[in-house]
N, C-alpha and C positions, 0 to 999 in steps of 0.2 A: 504494500500500500504506500502511496506517496507520503513522504515525511511531513509535508506541509498540511496534511489533513488533520483537522481537529478530532477529538474523541467522538463527538456526535457524528461527524462526517464519516469516520471510519465505521461506526456502527451502521449508518445508513448504507454505505457501500457493501458491507458484509451482508446485510439483509437482501439487497438487490442480487448479489452474487448467489446467495443461497436459494432465493426464489427462482432465478433463471436456471441455475444448475439443477434444481429439483425437477424441472420440466422434463429433462432427459439426461440420463447418466452419461450419455455420449456427447451431449451438446457442450461446446466449449463455454467457459465463463465469458461474460462480457469483457472486452478489452478496456483498459483504463480510459482511452479516449471516449468510448461510448459511455462508460460509467460517468465520466466528468460531464458529458453532454446531458445525460438523464438527470444527474445530480443537480446541475446548474438549473435545468428546467424546473425541477421540483422546488429548489430553494428560492427561485425568483418568481414562482407561480406563473410560468410562461403561458402565454395564450395558445401557443402551438409549438410542437417539437418537430423539426424536420429530421427524419431518420429513415434509413432504408434497411438497416440490418435486422434480421429476424429476431435475434435475442434482444436488441434494443427496442424493437416494437413490442415484444413480449413484456419487457420491463415497463414500458409506457402503459400497457394495458393493465398490468398488476397495480401500478401506482396511480391509475386513472388519469394519466396525462394525455391531453389531446395531441395527436400526432398526424403527420402526413409524410408523403414521399414524393418522388418525381411524378408518379401517375396522378396523385392528388392535385399537385400543382398544375399539371397539364389540364385536368378537368376543370379546375377553377379558372384558369386562363380562358378556356372556351366559354364557360358560364358567364364570365365578365365581358365577353366579346373582344378580348385582347388578341385572339387568333381565330381564324375561320375553322369550320369543321374540317375542311380539306387539309389545312396546315396541321391541325391536331392529329389527324389520321396519319399524315406523313411522319410526324414526330413519334407517334405511337409505334409505327412500323420500325423506325430506327431503334427505339427502346426495346422492342420485341427482339430485334436482330442482335443487339449488343448487350442487352440486359439479362438478368436472371429472373424473369417473371414467369409464374405458372400460367399455363394456357387459360385456365378459368378466370384468372385475374385480368388478363388481356381481353378476354371475351366480355367480361363485365364492363371494362372501360369502353370498349367498342359499343356495347349496348347503351351505356350512359351518354356516349357521343351521338347516338341516334342511328347507328348502323344496324340495318336489318339483316338477319341471317340469310 
């Protein structure tokens, strides 16, 4: 644990590690960067946490922190009219090609963008 971390901070990080690790014996614990991210969001009562890592997302769910990732930002940009449906679909295709998103998640985003099967 980082030396600069206070006693309460160390306790908080230990709780997060335990909760995330308990989910799966084979799942790696959150790395310190992600722990700092989630801890800072919790401490500052952040409106939204941007996180893509599965364990980080799980920690946000456990701690009831609102979160989003790239796909959420893409949907929000489309909802706000910052990009067209066509631009959103092109970006989604790029994310699908180079990202690590499950097929059902991509299908849900397409549905939410108004793509019919």
